[in-house]
N, C-alpha and C positions, 0 to 999 in steps of 0.2 A: 435629700441633705440640704444641696445647695438652694433649693428654693429657699426652706429656714433663712439661711444666713442672706441673702439676696432679699429677704421678704420684712429682716428687721432692720438689715438697714437701711432698706429706703422707708419705715415707719419712722424709724429716727432722722432723717430727714428735715423732717417738720418741726422738731422740737431748735430752739431759739437760746445760746448761751452770750454768755458778755466775748468781748472781741480785744481783745489786747496785738500789739504789733508783732511779738516773737512768741508762740506759742513756748510756754516753758517747761520741758519736761524734769519731773518728777525725778527720773534715773535714766541717765544716758547712754548709750555707747555709742564705742565709741568706732569700733568698724561700724555701724547702723550709720554714723556721722558720713563716713569716707562711701558708704554704699547710697548718696542722699537720700537718704530715713527711710529707705524702700525699705522694712524694717520686719513690720505685722507677720509676712510670714518667713520669717529666717528666724532672727531669734533664739539661737541656737548658741551665742553666749553667758556669759554671767550675767546678765541682763535681760533676763527671757520674762520673767515678771513684768518688766518695767512697757512690756511690749505687747504681750496674750499669755497671760495662763497657760492657756491650751493648749499651747506649743510645749510643754510640757513633756506631751505623751510623746512624742519623737524622741525622747531621751530615755534610754537604757544605763541600768548600771549606778556607781554613783562618781559624781566629778567634785571638786575639792578647786576651788579659785581663793585664796586669802587674802594675798598683797597683792593690789591689782591700781593701782591713783593713775589719775588721769587726769593733765593737763589740757587745758585749752585759754590761746592769749592773741592778739593779733596781729592780722597777717603784715607784717611788715616788709616785706619780700617783696622785690621786681621780679618774677619769674620768666623767664623764657624754658618752654622745656623742650621745643624740637632743638634747640642747639646745646641745652643742660648744662648753663645760665643763670647763677639764685647772687641777687645782689640784693642791700637797700634799699628800698623804695625813694625815690628823689624828694618826696614829702617828709624824710625822718632821717635826711642827711643835714647837715652842716644843722643841727637843730638848734633856735634862738635860746638866749637867756632871757629876756626878760617877761613881763605878765603879758604884755600887746604883743609881742611877734608870736611866745610861744598861744597864746587864744587864736590869733589871725591863722596858724600851722595847723592847728588841731580842728577849728572850726569845722564841723559837721562830720564830720570821725567819730565812726562807733569803736569805744572804747570797751572790752570783753575780758574779765578775767578768771577762770574757772577753776575749783581746786577738788576733787570729790575722788571716793573709791567705793566699791562694792563685793564686799567679802560675802562668799555665796556658797552652797552648801547645797549640789543636788545626789536626790536619792530615788533612784526611777522619774517619780511622776510627780514627784513632792521634791518645793523648792523652796529653802528660807534663808535670808540676804539680808545684812546687814545694808547699811548703806548713810554716809556723807557728804552732802555737796554744797558748798560755795561759791554761789555766783555775783556781782557786780557788772553790771552792765550801764554807759556814763557814752550822754552826746553832748558836746557844745555845740548849742546852735543860735543865730539872730547874731550878726555882727553887729550889728546896732545896739540893742538891747542882749547882750550876753545871757545866755541863760541855760544850765546845766541840767538835764535830767536823766535823772539816778532810780536806779531797777538794782535791786542787793536782797539776796537771799540766803539764806542760810539754814538747810533743811539735814534733819538726820532723827535715824529710826531706825524701822525695819520692817519687811514685809517679808507673807510666808505665801506661797498658793499651793494648788494644785488642781492636778486634769483630768480627767476620767474618760476612759474611749469606753462610747456609746456604742462602736460595730469596729471590727478588729481590734486589731494589735500593732507595736509599731514595728512589724515581719508581714505584714496580710498586706494585698494589692491596693484592698480600699480600708482605710480608717477615720471615724468620725469620733470626734474628742470634745468636751467641755470642758472649762477651765475656772475656776476662781483663787481671790487674792485677798487677803485683807494685810491693811498698813495704821502703822504708827508713824504722826511724823509731828515733831515738834519742829516751829518754822521762828527763824528771826528774819523782819523784812523792814524797808525802809523805802518807800515809793515814792517819786515827788519829782516837780518841775521847780527850780529854785533859780532865780534873780538876782546874778551876781552881785551886781553896780544896784541893787533896792538898798531898804529901808527893813526888809522884811530878816536880815539872815542877824545884820548890825545888834536889832532890837535883842533877839532870841538867843546869840552871847553873849551882850553886855548884860541881860536881865536873866542870866542863867549859873545858880550856885556850881555847877561842874558836868562834865562832857554826860553825863550818863541825862540831865534835864535837857540838855542840848539836845541831843541825838530825838528824845523822846514828840521833844516841840518839833522837830524835822519829820516829822511823822513816825519813829523808828516802831515798833511794835512785838509782841513774843507771845507764842499759845503752842496749842497743841489738837492734834485732831486724830480723827481713825476715818483710813477711807479701804472702798473695793471694787474690785477689778473684775470682771468676767470675760470670756473669750471661746470664740467656736471654732473649728480646723478643723476641713475636710483635705484626705492626705489620698492620695493615687499614688500609688509605686510599680514602676515596669524594670523590666530591665537594664540596667543600668544608670534609668532617670528617675526625680522624684517629679513629683506636680502638689503644688501646695494655694490650696485657696483659705483665707484668714479673717476671721472679726476679733476684735477686740473693742470694748466698752471701757473707760478707764477713769479715773476718779467718778464712779456711778453718782448720779446727782449730784454732784462738786462735793470736794473734801472739803469741808467747811472746818474751820477754826476758834476755838475758846480760849478766849485771852488772856495772861496769866496775872495782869493788870488793870484794872477800870480805867485808870490814868491812862494807858495806850488805846490808840486806834485802832479798825477794825481792818481783821487780816485777810488781807483778799488771798479767798480759794482755789485751791486748788481744781481748774478748771475739769467737768467733763469732756472726755474725747472718744470723739467714735472712730473707728478704722479701719478700712479693708485692704485684703494687701495679700497679689498672689506672688508666688516664686516659682520657678522651675530650674534643677540644677542634673549635673550631668556628673555621673562618675565615669571617670575614664583610668580608675587604678592609680595610675603614676602622677595625675592631676587630678582636681578636681574644679566646675565651673557653675556660677549658680548667676544667675538674673532674676531681677525680682521687677517689684511695681506695688504700688500705695495709692488711695486715694484718702486723704489722711482728715483730721478733724473736719469730720462731714458735716458733721452739726451745725455748722458755721457758719451759717446764712453770708454771713456782710464778706466774706474775705471769696475774693475772685480764686472761679473752678482752677486755672492754670496752675495757680499757687499751691495749688492742696496735689498738687499732681506728681508720683516724688518715682523715681527711677532707678535702679542700682542695679549693681556687676562686683562678684568676687570670682580672684580664678586661686586654686589653692593649688603652690606643689609643693614638695618639699624644700621646707626650709625655708621659703618668701609667701605672700599672699601680696595678689595685688588687689586693688579695690578700686572703682568708680560709681560716679553718681551723677544725678539731675535731682535739683530739689525746689520745683515752683521757679524753673528757671535758673538757677545757678550749681555749678559743674561743683563736682570734691574728686577727691584724686588722693592715693597716697598705698602706702605699702606696708606689711606684713613680718617680721623676723622669727621665726621660730626656732629656740635651742634650748633645745632639751623642756628643763621644765620653768624656760622663761617663753614670756611674748613680746614685742614691742613692735606699738605703731604706732608711724607715724604720718600726719598728711597736712591736706587743706581741704576745707570747705567754704561756702559762701550759702547765707542763711536770712529770710527777707526779714526787719525789721519794722519796716513802711507798713500801711495800710491798704496798696493797690499792688499788681503784680509790675515786681523789675522797678517797686519804689525806691528804695534803699536797701544797699548789702551792707552786708558785712561779713568783710572776710578773715577768717580764724586760723590756723595753726593747733592740729592736736597732737598731743601726744600720750601714748598710752601705755603703761609697764604690764604686765602681768609675772608675780612669781609663783612658785610651787603650782602650775596649773598642775590637776593633777588628775585622772581618770579609770575605774576598776569597772570592769566588767563583772558583770555576779550569773 
């Protein structure tokens, strides 16, 4: 079975795909972000289907996560973890009020806002999730001729998937599973680079009859499409420990969108992603620890090798979880609090938004709240 996983992954290395500065997740786990995005062989929260549908084979009983909003914002804090000191970054103190001063202060600083939610039901090896994710990324560049680089997406829809055991089950010493999922996505988007002091923006504003025409002229578009994911997972169970190897192929052949209006521009597809992952978990009864590693988006031949390597760790204690990770050169860390049917995660992570290894980091804060998180054994 391991030969099957490795053979398929190396075959897919020969497939080329489009490159973008930051890989855009359709649904992203806050826990996964804090574990350095090394989540392919973990994927045990409400976002399983967005990482590897085959991981459903490790689930038993019924799990319900109905209310789980998450927020991501730019990291504006100056942190000293060793001394436990947190304060406002100097770049954001005494913020200027003039347009020139603001432009100079924020030049080159990535601005990122995201809000989303994924209500999910898991029943044994089947899962169904609704999702909505609103994301805006902006960077102001070039001090001489300032231009604003904008990437806005609003995705919503549903995804459902199933995992089937080809060997063993969730109690067996060895278990091999395959999984698949189908999803429908409605996408609104706008992506482009705009010259702030050029004539194009002024002409668009002056000639437009309303805001809808302005945004369409800037490249705003709407549409919907169907996508498919497949995955495979090999699990080895030993007394007190669990070893997992996983392979996922997300958005097989790219998830393409049909425009709602012929006047709209073509919609950027959700690109196919192939990910390899492994994790090792140890259960000490009172607490458990997990260590994970991913080689992600492996079919992107032009992204540096080191940028694709992800490492993660998770320590779960009664009422408290601690996360740490390394995502292609940038660290992540955070904590989670478990109180009855409520779970809160808070942390920081960095991600690459350039085209080279450790070229340009976007530092972010993530908050994720899960209410009515319930599990029932069958």
